[in-house]
C-alpha positions as CSV (number, residue, x, y, z in Angstrom):
1,M,0.0,0.0,0.0
2,D,2.9,2.3,0.9
3,T,6.3,2.0,2.6
4,T,4.7,1.6,6.1
5,A,1.8,-0.7,5.2
6,Y,1.2,-4.1,3.6
7,F,-2.0,-5.9,2.6
8,E,-2.5,-9.4,1.3
9,F,-5.6,-11.4,0.3
10,T,-5.3,-15.0,-1.1
11,P,-8.6,-16.8,-2.0
12,S,-8.8,-20.4,-3.0
13,L,-11.5,-22.6,-4.4
14,G,-11.3,-26.4,-4.8
15,I,-13.7,-28.9,-6.3
16,N,-12.9,-32.6,-6.1
17,T,-14.8,-35.7,-7.3
18,K,-13.6,-39.2,-6.5
19,N,-15.0,-42.7,-7.3
20,S,-13.6,-46.1,-6.4
21,S,-14.7,-49.7,-6.4
22,T,-13.5,-52.8,-4.5
23,L,-13.7,-56.5,-4.8
24,G,-12.6,-58.6,-1.7
25,R,-12.5,-62.1,-0.4
26,N,-11.3,-63.4,2.9
27,R,-11.4,-66.5,5.0
28,S,-10.6,-67.6,8.6
29,Y,-9.6,-71.0,9.7
30,T,-7.6,-73.0,12.3
31,D,-5.4,-76.1,11.9
32,L,-8.6,-78.1,12.6
33,K,-11.4,-76.5,10.7
34,K,-12.6,-73.6,8.6
35,L,-14.3,-70.9,10.6
36,N,-15.8,-68.5,8.0
37,D,-15.4,-66.9,4.6
38,A,-16.8,-63.8,2.9
39,T,-16.9,-62.3,-0.6
40,G,-17.9,-58.8,-1.3
41,T,-18.1,-55.9,-3.7
42,G,-18.2,-52.2,-2.9
43,G,-17.6,-48.7,-4.0
44,N,-17.9,-45.1,-3.0
45,N,-18.6,-41.8,-4.6
46,E,-17.3,-38.6,-2.9
47,N,-17.7,-34.9,-3.8
48,T,-15.9,-32.1,-2.0
49,L,-16.3,-28.4,-2.3
50,N,-13.8,-26.2,-0.5
51,Y,-13.4,-22.5,-0.2
52,S,-10.7,-20.7,1.8
53,H,-9.0,-17.4,2.0
54,G,-6.3,-15.7,3.9
55,F,-6.3,-12.0,4.8
56,Y,-3.3,-10.1,6.3
57,I,-2.7,-6.4,6.9
58,E,0.3,-4.8,8.6
59,K,0.9,-1.2,9.5
60,Q,4.0,0.5,11.0
61,L,2.7,3.3,13.3
62,H,6.2,4.3,14.2
63,K,9.7,2.9,13.5
64,N,9.4,1.0,16.8
65,H,5.7,0.1,16.7
66,I,4.0,-2.3,14.3
67,V,0.4,-3.7,14.4
68,S,-1.0,-6.5,12.3
69,F,-4.3,-8.4,11.8
70,R,-4.7,-11.8,10.2
71,N,-7.9,-13.7,9.3
72,T,-8.3,-17.1,7.6
73,V,-11.6,-18.8,6.6
74,S,-12.1,-22.3,5.5
75,I,-15.5,-23.8,4.4
76,N,-15.7,-27.4,3.4
77,T,-18.6,-29.5,2.2
78,N,-18.1,-33.2,1.8
79,E,-20.8,-35.7,0.5
80,K,-19.9,-39.3,0.4
81,T,-21.9,-42.4,-0.6
82,D,-20.5,-45.8,0.4
83,S,-22.2,-49.0,-0.8
84,S,-21.3,-52.7,-0.5
85,F,-22.7,-56.2,-0.8
86,Q,-21.2,-59.1,1.2
87,L,-22.0,-62.8,1.2
88,T,-20.9,-64.4,4.5
89,N,-20.6,-68.0,5.6
90,I,-20.0,-68.7,9.4
91,Y,-19.9,-72.5,9.6
92,D,-20.4,-73.1,13.3
93,T,-23.8,-71.4,13.6
94,A,-27.4,-72.4,13.1
95,N,-27.8,-70.2,10.0
96,P,-24.4,-70.3,8.3
97,Q,-25.0,-68.1,5.3
98,T,-26.1,-64.4,5.3
99,S,-26.1,-61.6,2.8
100,L,-26.1,-57.9,3.4
101,W,-26.4,-54.9,1.1
102,H,-25.4,-51.7,2.8
103,K,-25.4,-48.0,1.8
104,N,-24.2,-45.1,3.9
105,L,-24.8,-41.5,2.9
106,T,-22.5,-39.2,4.8
107,Q,-22.5,-35.4,4.7
108,N,-19.9,-33.5,6.6
109,N,-20.0,-29.7,6.5
110,S,-17.1,-28.0,8.4
111,N,-16.0,-24.4,8.7
112,N,-13.1,-22.9,10.5
113,L,-12.6,-19.2,11.3
114,Y,-9.3,-17.8,12.6
115,F,-8.6,-14.2,13.8
116,S,-5.4,-12.9,15.2
117,A,-4.2,-9.4,16.2
118,A,-0.6,-8.6,17.1
119,Y,1.5,-5.7,18.3
120,Y,5.2,-5.7,17.7
121,N,7.6,-3.5,19.7
122,K,11.3,-2.6,18.9
123,T,11.8,0.0,21.5
124,I,14.4,-1.9,23.6
125,K,17.7,-2.4,21.9
126,K,18.4,-6.1,21.2
127,L,15.1,-7.1,22.8
128,N,11.9,-6.9,20.8
129,F,8.6,-8.4,21.8
130,D,5.3,-9.4,20.1
131,Y,2.0,-9.5,21.9
132,Y,-0.9,-11.2,20.2
133,F,-4.5,-12.4,20.7
134,T,-6.0,-15.2,18.7
135,Y,-9.6,-16.5,18.4
136,V,-10.5,-19.7,16.5
137,T,-13.8,-21.4,16.0
138,N,-14.5,-24.6,14.2
139,R,-17.7,-26.7,13.5
140,Q,-17.8,-30.1,12.0
141,G,-19.4,-33.6,12.4
142,P,-20.8,-36.3,10.1
143,Q,-24.6,-36.6,9.4
144,E,-25.3,-40.2,8.3
145,S,-28.2,-42.0,6.6
146,V,-27.9,-45.8,6.6
147,Y,-29.9,-48.2,4.4
148,I,-29.6,-52.0,4.5
149,N,-31.1,-55.1,2.8
150,R,-30.4,-58.2,4.8
151,D,-30.9,-61.6,3.1
152,S,-32.9,-60.0,0.3
153,T,-35.8,-59.1,2.5
154,G,-36.1,-55.6,1.2
155,E,-34.4,-52.3,1.7
156,V,-35.0,-50.5,5.0
157,H,-33.8,-47.3,6.7
158,A,-31.5,-48.5,9.5
159,A,-31.5,-45.3,11.6
160,P,-30.2,-47.0,14.8
161,Y,-26.8,-47.5,12.9
162,E,-26.2,-43.9,12.1
163,N,-23.3,-42.4,14.1
164,S,-24.3,-38.8,13.6
165,Y,-22.9,-36.0,15.8
166,R,-21.8,-32.4,15.8
167,Y,-18.6,-31.0,17.3
168,K,-17.7,-27.4,17.9
169,Y,-14.7,-25.9,19.5
170,Q,-13.6,-22.4,20.4
171,D,-10.0,-21.4,21.2
172,Y,-9.1,-18.2,22.9
173,I,-5.3,-17.6,22.9
174,T,-3.3,-14.7,24.3
175,G,0.5,-14.8,24.3
176,I,3.8,-12.9,24.2
177,I,7.0,-13.7,22.4
178,F,10.4,-12.0,23.1
179,Y,13.2,-11.8,20.6
180,W,16.7,-11.3,22.2
181,R,19.8,-11.0,20.1
182,P,22.8,-10.1,22.2
183,T,25.4,-10.9,19.5
184,K,25.4,-11.3,15.7
185,D,25.7,-15.1,16.0
186,F,23.4,-15.7,19.0
187,N,19.7,-15.2,19.2
188,V,16.9,-16.4,21.5
189,K,13.1,-16.5,20.9
190,F,11.0,-17.3,24.0
191,G,7.5,-16.7,25.3
192,T,4.3,-18.2,26.5
193,A,0.7,-18.4,25.7
194,Y,-2.5,-19.1,27.6
195,Q,-5.2,-21.0,25.7
196,V,-8.8,-21.6,26.8
197,K,-10.3,-24.4,24.8
198,A,-14.1,-24.8,24.9
199,N,-15.4,-28.1,23.4
200,H,-19.1,-28.8,22.6
201,F,-20.2,-32.3,21.5
202,D,-23.8,-32.9,20.5
203,L,-24.3,-36.7,20.4
204,L,-27.5,-36.8,18.3
205,K,-28.1,-40.6,18.4
206,I,-28.1,-40.8,22.2
207,N,-29.5,-37.3,22.8
208,S,-26.6,-36.3,24.9
209,V,-24.4,-33.1,25.1
210,E,-20.8,-33.0,26.4
211,K,-19.2,-29.7,27.2
212,S,-15.8,-28.7,28.6
213,S,-13.8,-25.5,29.0
214,L,-10.2,-25.8,30.1
215,G,-7.2,-23.5,30.2
216,Y,-3.6,-24.4,29.4
217,W,-0.2,-22.7,29.6
218,L,1.8,-23.2,26.4
219,P,5.5,-22.0,26.8
220,N,8.1,-22.2,24.1
221,I,11.8,-21.4,23.6
222,N,14.1,-21.4,20.6
223,I,17.9,-20.9,20.8
224,R,20.1,-20.4,17.8
225,Y,23.9,-20.1,17.8
226,K,25.5,-19.9,14.4
227,D,24.4,-23.1,12.6
228,L,23.1,-24.8,15.7
229,N,19.4,-24.6,16.6
230,L,17.6,-25.9,19.8
231,G,13.9,-25.7,20.4
232,W,11.1,-26.7,22.8
233,Y,7.5,-25.9,22.7
234,K,4.2,-27.1,24.2
235,D,1.0,-27.2,22.1
236,L,-2.6,-28.3,22.2
237,E,-4.8,-30.3,19.8
238,S,-8.5,-31.1,19.7
239,P,-9.9,-34.6,20.6
240,E,-9.5,-37.3,18.0
241,L,-13.0,-37.7,16.6
242,Y,-12.6,-41.3,15.4
243,G,-12.7,-42.2,19.1
244,I,-16.4,-41.4,19.2
245,Q,-18.8,-44.3,18.5
246,Q,-22.3,-43.7,20.0
247,I,-23.9,-47.0,18.9
248,V,-22.9,-50.6,18.7
249,M,-22.1,-51.2,15.0
250,D,-22.8,-54.9,14.3
251,L,-24.2,-54.8,10.7
252,N,-21.3,-56.9,9.4
253,P,-21.8,-60.5,10.9
254,L,-18.0,-60.9,11.1
255,Y,-17.2,-57.6,12.8
256,T,-18.7,-55.6,15.7
257,R,-17.5,-52.2,17.0
258,K,-18.5,-51.3,20.5
259,T,-19.3,-47.8,21.8
260,S,-16.5,-45.5,22.8
261,F,-16.6,-41.9,24.0
262,I,-13.2,-40.1,24.0
263,F,-13.4,-36.3,24.4
264,N,-10.0,-35.5,25.9
265,N,-7.8,-32.7,24.5
266,I,-4.3,-33.7,23.5
267,E,-1.3,-31.9,25.0
268,K,1.8,-32.1,22.9
269,Q,5.5,-31.3,23.6
270,N,8.3,-31.2,21.0
271,V,12.0,-31.0,21.5
272,S,14.2,-30.4,18.4
273,I,17.8,-30.0,17.6
274,S,19.3,-29.2,14.2
275,Y,22.7,-28.3,12.8
276,Y,23.5,-27.1,9.3
277,K,26.9,-26.7,7.6
278,Y,27.1,-25.7,4.0
279,T,30.4,-25.0,2.1
280,S,31.5,-25.5,-1.4
281,K,33.2,-28.7,-0.3
282,L,30.9,-30.0,2.4
283,Q,27.1,-30.0,2.9
284,F,25.9,-31.5,6.2
285,N,22.8,-31.2,8.3
286,V,21.3,-33.2,11.1
287,N,17.8,-32.9,12.6
288,G,16.4,-34.6,15.7
289,N,12.9,-34.5,17.2
290,I,11.2,-35.9,20.3
291,N,7.4,-35.7,20.2
292,Y,5.3,-36.4,23.3
293,V,1.6,-36.5,23.8
294,N,-0.1,-36.9,27.2
295,N,-2.8,-39.4,25.9
296,S,-3.6,-41.4,22.8
297,I,-6.2,-43.7,21.4
298,G,-5.8,-47.5,21.6
299,S,-7.8,-50.4,20.2
300,R,-9.2,-53.4,22.0
301,S,-10.2,-56.6,20.2
302,W,-11.7,-59.9,21.0
303,R,-12.0,-62.9,18.7
304,N,-14.5,-65.8,18.9
305,N,-12.3,-68.9,18.3
306,N,-15.3,-71.0,17.2
307,T,-16.6,-68.6,14.5
308,G,-13.7,-66.2,13.9
309,Q,-16.0,-63.2,14.6
310,M,-14.2,-60.0,15.8
311,T,-15.2,-57.4,18.3
312,T,-13.3,-54.1,18.6
313,Q,-13.5,-51.0,20.8
314,M,-11.5,-47.7,20.9
315,F,-10.2,-46.7,24.4
316,L,-8.3,-43.7,25.9
317,A,-4.7,-44.9,26.2
318,G,-1.6,-43.5,27.9
319,S,1.1,-41.1,26.9
320,K,3.5,-41.9,24.1
321,Y,6.8,-40.7,22.6
322,N,7.9,-40.6,19.0
323,Y,11.5,-40.1,18.1
324,S,13.2,-39.3,14.7
325,V,16.7,-38.4,13.6
326,Y,17.6,-37.4,10.0
327,T,21.2,-36.8,8.7
328,Y,22.4,-35.7,5.3
329,L,26.0,-35.5,4.1
330,R,27.5,-34.6,0.8
331,Y,31.3,-34.3,0.3
332,N,32.8,-33.0,-2.9
333,L,36.0,-34.8,-3.6
334,K,39.1,-33.1,-5.1
335,A,38.4,-32.8,-8.8
336,S,40.6,-32.5,-11.9
337,K,40.0,-30.3,-15.0
338,N,37.8,-33.0,-16.6
339,W,36.5,-34.9,-13.6
340,S,34.4,-34.1,-10.6
341,F,33.3,-36.5,-7.8
342,Y,31.1,-36.4,-4.7
343,L,29.8,-38.8,-2.0
344,S,26.4,-38.4,-0.4
345,Q,24.5,-40.2,2.4
346,N,21.0,-39.9,3.7
347,N,20.0,-41.6,7.0
348,N,16.7,-41.6,8.8
349,I,15.9,-43.4,12.1
350,Y,12.4,-43.2,13.7
351,T,10.3,-44.8,16.4
352,Y,6.6,-44.6,17.2
353,E,4.5,-46.1,19.9
354,N,0.9,-47.5,20.0
355,Y,-1.4,-49.2,22.5
356,S,-3.6,-52.3,21.9
357,S,-5.4,-54.9,23.8
358,I,-6.2,-58.4,22.5
359,N,-8.3,-60.9,24.4
360,D,-8.0,-58.7,27.5
361,V,-4.2,-58.6,27.4
362,D,-2.8,-55.0,27.2
363,N,0.3,-54.2,25.2
364,K,2.4,-51.2,24.3
365,G,4.1,-51.6,21.0
366,T,7.1,-49.8,19.6
367,N,8.0,-49.7,16.0
368,I,11.6,-48.9,15.0
369,G,12.6,-48.0,11.5
370,I,16.0,-47.3,9.8
371,N,16.5,-46.0,6.2
372,A,20.1,-45.5,4.9
373,S,21.1,-44.5,1.4
374,Q,24.6,-44.0,0.0
375,Q,25.5,-42.6,-3.4
376,F,28.7,-41.9,-5.4
377,S,28.7,-39.7,-8.4
378,A,31.4,-39.1,-11.1
379,T,31.1,-36.5,-13.9
380,W,33.3,-36.2,-16.9
381,K,33.5,-32.8,-18.6
382,N,30.0,-32.0,-17.5
383,M,28.8,-34.3,-20.2
384,V,28.6,-37.8,-18.7
385,T,27.5,-38.6,-15.1
386,I,27.2,-42.0,-13.5
387,S,25.8,-42.3,-10.0
388,P,25.7,-45.8,-8.3
389,Q,23.5,-45.9,-5.2
390,Y,22.6,-48.4,-2.4
391,T,19.6,-48.1,-0.1
392,Y,18.8,-50.3,2.9
393,S,15.6,-50.2,5.0
394,W,14.9,-52.1,8.2
395,N,11.8,-52.2,10.4
396,K,11.1,-54.0,13.7
397,N,8.2,-54.0,16.1
398,I,8.8,-54.6,19.9
399,N,6.0,-55.5,22.3
400,S,5.8,-54.9,26.1
401,V,4.1,-58.3,26.4
402,K,6.5,-61.2,25.9
403,D,5.9,-64.9,25.0
404,N,2.3,-64.3,24.0
405,P,0.9,-65.6,20.7
406,D,-1.4,-62.6,20.4
407,F,1.6,-60.3,20.2
408,I,4.2,-61.2,17.5
409,E,7.5,-59.5,17.1
410,S,9.0,-59.4,13.6
411,T,11.7,-57.8,11.5
412,Y,11.5,-56.8,7.9
413,S,14.2,-55.4,5.6
414,T,14.7,-54.4,2.0
415,H,17.8,-53.8,-0.2
416,K,18.0,-51.6,-3.3
417,I,21.1,-51.2,-5.5
418,G,21.2,-49.3,-8.7
419,A,22.7,-46.5,-10.7
420,G,21.8,-43.4,-12.7
421,L,23.4,-42.5,-16.1
422,N,23.1,-39.0,-17.6
423,I,24.7,-38.0,-20.9
424,N,24.5,-34.3,-21.9
425,P,24.1,-33.3,-25.6
426,I,26.3,-35.3,-28.0
427,H,25.4,-34.5,-31.5
428,G,22.1,-33.2,-30.2
429,F,21.2,-36.3,-28.2
430,S,20.9,-36.5,-24.4
431,L,20.1,-39.4,-22.1
432,E,18.7,-39.6,-18.5
433,S,18.3,-43.1,-17.1
434,T,18.1,-45.0,-13.8
435,Y,18.2,-48.7,-13.0
436,S,17.6,-50.3,-9.6
437,L,17.5,-53.9,-8.3
438,D,15.0,-54.1,-5.4
439,N,15.1,-57.1,-3.1
440,R,11.9,-57.1,-1.0
441,A,9.1,-59.2,0.2
442,S,6.9,-61.0,-2.3
443,G,4.8,-62.9,0.2
444,L,4.6,-63.7,3.9
445,S,7.7,-65.8,3.8
446,G,9.2,-65.2,0.3
447,R,11.4,-62.5,-1.3
448,K,11.9,-61.5,-4.9
449,N,14.2,-59.3,-7.0
450,Y,12.5,-56.5,-9.0
451,H,14.4,-54.8,-11.9
452,I,13.2,-51.2,-12.4
453,L,14.5,-49.4,-15.5
454,N,13.5,-45.9,-16.5
455,A,15.0,-43.8,-19.4
456,S,14.5,-40.6,-21.3
457,V,16.1,-39.6,-24.6
458,Y,16.2,-36.0,-25.8
459,Y,17.0,-34.6,-29.2
460,T,17.7,-30.8,-29.3
461,L,16.5,-28.9,-32.3
462,K,18.2,-25.9,-33.8
463,N,15.8,-23.5,-32.0
464,N,16.8,-25.1,-28.6
465,S,13.5,-26.9,-28.3
466,Q,13.6,-30.7,-27.6
467,L,11.9,-33.9,-28.6
468,K,11.6,-36.3,-25.8
469,L,11.0,-40.1,-25.6
470,T,10.4,-41.5,-22.1
471,G,10.2,-45.1,-21.1
472,F,9.0,-45.8,-17.6
473,D,9.4,-49.3,-16.0
474,I,10.7,-50.6,-19.3
475,L,11.0,-54.1,-17.9
476,N,7.4,-54.1,-16.7
477,Q,8.1,-55.1,-13.1
478,N,7.0,-52.0,-11.0
479,T,4.8,-53.0,-8.1
480,Q,4.2,-51.7,-4.5
481,N,4.6,-54.3,-1.8
482,Y,4.1,-53.9,2.0
483,W,4.7,-56.3,4.8
484,G,4.3,-56.1,8.6
485,S,2.9,-57.3,11.9
486,Q,0.4,-55.9,14.2
487,G,-0.9,-57.7,17.3
488,N,-1.5,-61.4,16.5
489,R,-1.4,-61.1,12.7
490,T,1.3,-60.8,10.1
491,Y,0.2,-59.4,6.8
492,F,1.5,-58.9,3.3
493,G,-0.1,-57.0,0.4
494,N,0.8,-55.5,-3.0
495,S,-1.0,-52.9,-5.0
496,L,-0.9,-52.5,-8.8
497,T,0.7,-49.2,-9.7
498,L,1.3,-47.4,-13.0
499,K,3.6,-49.9,-14.8
500,Q,5.3,-49.9,-18.2
501,Y,4.5,-46.9,-20.4
502,F,6.1,-44.8,-23.1
503,M,5.6,-41.1,-23.8
504,V,6.6,-38.8,-26.6
505,G,6.9,-35.1,-25.7
506,Y,7.9,-31.7,-27.1
507,I,9.7,-29.1,-25.0
508,H,10.0,-25.5,-26.0
509,K,11.9,-22.9,-24.0
510,F,10.7,-19.3,-24.0
511,N,13.4,-16.7,-23.6
512,I,12.6,-13.5,-21.8
513,V,14.5,-10.4,-22.9
514,K,14.8,-7.5,-20.4
515,T,15.3,-4.0,-21.9
516,K,16.3,-0.8,-20.2
517,K,14.0,2.2,-20.5
């Protein structure tokens, strides 16, 4: 607006439509007999309309006094239709075969309003402060309509199975942040906020209202010295809505979900450390995080050993920690006139915790993962580059309950070795290619090698535009596999992804010429 004021308005409109269909078959059995089997088809149709905008204005009243105001609005409408048909056989029952057609219409309208006003003061030398007040209000909640047809007896409106509710929260936050910079290389940001969080749950199916209004202190501090950064903060999140189940859901003869009512706010704490070092010869950074929440949501399950039927229930579980460390290193080796070399390495280590209970035995599980990638690159005359690479991934789950068949510990690893080859224009032709040999699971107990080859060939025309031929997954082996353990089950799956294809393209570069007036 002028040299002392700034204004910004950023609107956004999104429209999304999604359709999907599924076909499934499963069976349960013991060493002695078959318990059940089921086949089914399903699909869903989902339409989403989203509008949002951001508004920000800042005004400098004096060289030491600045005021600002920020507002964001988000309005979302989501309509979803899920339909399915399942034919089920439970052999150890009086009526072993049942069929169920099920349709669920869900509408979820949500809106979020955010207002924040701040005052920034630079009167005190080397110590500035920012005082702010924030107000947030949010409304959301699914409104369901359920229809069923059991054993071809006719479609009925199954109102008792509709888990409809409304949730509204209001946040009132006031806080102050200090910025202290005693020297050029050392600065500290610290402050605190006080947040009042008011929650309102309208449980429509059981005609009940749950209200709460609680206050929280949320301090924070961040210290930076040259390339080293340390930080700690405390934050607050709304309750996890998937922990709300008002009615017993037992439409599926193989699966029952019991009621659960979890309305607790989630208090979070985060400790972080990072170090960055960038020179022409060495690029290095390391990041570490510890995340803590005071409560979480766990899952209980019970299985009927005669029929294989499963019953589950969400419950309010204890606190948990998640850890992660990431490192990156690139070292440029001494180069000659025609050659340049570098080594690089990416490492990532993480853990996360979860709570579960199976057949009334409680367990706290910890998943540990490691990913490590090493690459060497050699370039000749900036024309030919070859980059061999090796990647290793490892994952293990650890249970607090030992020697129990309902809690299995397992380890899974993958290996990936390959190389990239790039050739810059030689007589107008360029090549970009990658090859990798992936060794990973191909079943619960088997492994397989997958050869993934991609390549692009360019031809540069006289006007510097290019013709491009790309071959993706030339050997037609691309697939996505996953393997793991949870509780008393070990699972493997694969999903069909975009496999072998070829594409022809044309690339034209537009040059922009700047002229002086």
